[in-house]
C-alpha positions in Angstrom: 96.6 99.8 44.0 96.4 102.8 44.9 94.8 103.1 49.1 92.5 105.1 49.0 92.3 106.1 52.5 92.8 109.3 53.5 97.0 109.4 53.9 98.6 111.9 56.8 102.3 112.2 57.8 103.9 113.8 59.9 107.0 115.7 59.5 110.2 116.7 62.0 111.4 120.1 60.9 114.2 121.7 61.9 114.0 125.0 60.4 113.3 127.8 61.3 113.2 126.3 64.4 112.9 122.7 66.1 108.5 121.4 65.7 106.1 118.9 63.7 103.9 119.4 60.8 101.0 116.6 61.1 100.0 117.2 57.4 96.4 115.4 56.9 95.3 114.4 53.0 91.5 116.5 52.3 90.3 117.8 49.2 93.0 117.1 47.2 95.3 118.7 49.3 97.5 117.8 53.0 95.3 120.3 55.5 98.3 121.1 57.7 99.5 122.5 61.5 102.7 123.0 63.0 103.3 121.7 66.3 105.9 122.7 68.6 105.6 120.4 71.1 105.1 117.3 69.2 101.8 115.5 69.4 100.8 114.7 73.3 102.5 111.6 74.2 99.9 110.8 77.0 95.9 110.4 77.0 94.4 114.0 78.0 97.1 115.8 77.0 97.8 119.2 74.6 99.7 120.7 72.4 99.4 124.5 70.9 98.8 123.2 67.0 98.8 126.1 64.6 97.0 126.0 61.1 99.7 126.9 58.5 99.7 127.3 54.9 97.7 123.6 52.7 100.4 121.6 50.7 100.6 119.7 48.1 100.7 116.0 47.8 104.0 116.2 47.1 104.9 116.5 50.7 103.6 113.1 51.5 107.6 112.4 51.3 108.9 115.2 51.0 112.1 114.6 53.3 115.2 117.4 53.4 118.1 118.6 55.1 115.9 119.7 57.2 113.1 117.5 57.2 112.6 114.2 58.1 108.7 112.5 58.1 108.6 110.7 62.1 105.6 109.7 61.3 103.2 108.2 58.9 100.2 106.4 57.3 96.4 107.6 57.3 93.4 108.7 58.9 90.7 107.9 60.1 87.6 111.0 60.7 85.1 110.1 63.1 83.6 114.1 64.1 83.9 117.7 62.8 81.8 120.3 63.8 82.7 123.8 63.4 85.0 124.2 66.0 86.0 120.7 66.6 87.4 117.2 64.1 88.2 114.1 66.2 89.8 112.2 64.2 93.0 108.8 64.4 95.8 108.6 62.6 96.9 105.3 62.6 100.5 105.6 61.6 103.7 103.0 61.9 103.1 102.1 65.9 99.7 101.8 65.8 96.6 104.1 65.7 96.3 107.5 67.9 92.6 109.4 68.9 93.0 113.0 68.5 90.8 115.8 68.5 91.9 119.0 67.1 89.8 122.3 68.6 89.9 125.8 66.7 90.3 128.3 69.8 89.7 130.8 67.9 93.1 132.2 68.2 95.0 129.6 67.4 94.4 125.2 67.8 94.2 123.1 70.5 95.8 119.3 69.8 94.0 117.2 72.3 95.2 112.8 73.1 91.9 111.5 73.2 91.0 109.1 76.8 88.9 107.2 75.2 92.0 104.9 72.4 91.1 102.4 70.5 91.5 98.7 70.9 94.7 97.9 70.4 95.1 94.9 67.6 
């Protein structure tokens, strides 16, 4: 049985230089952001996120010599405005809440101070 929840994947990518790609399933595609320094590791942390073209859903498990899956799972949206999306990634190591904020030029990936309760 297929999981009805939208999927996400975090790719670690080595070309053209080391970075991460965050991909969120939405409307039949993977909306994607390049995150040069990886996801913020601590609450309140921020990272630059650069919107890149959408990818096909077959990228959920895609790996090659330049790209590997760093994390995968499902995600849930909590709130969205034209400038911000609040969501939780439910990955291999648990759940982490983030906000993607449109700065007008690029995006800011923010790890929120309030996090889901650990189960």
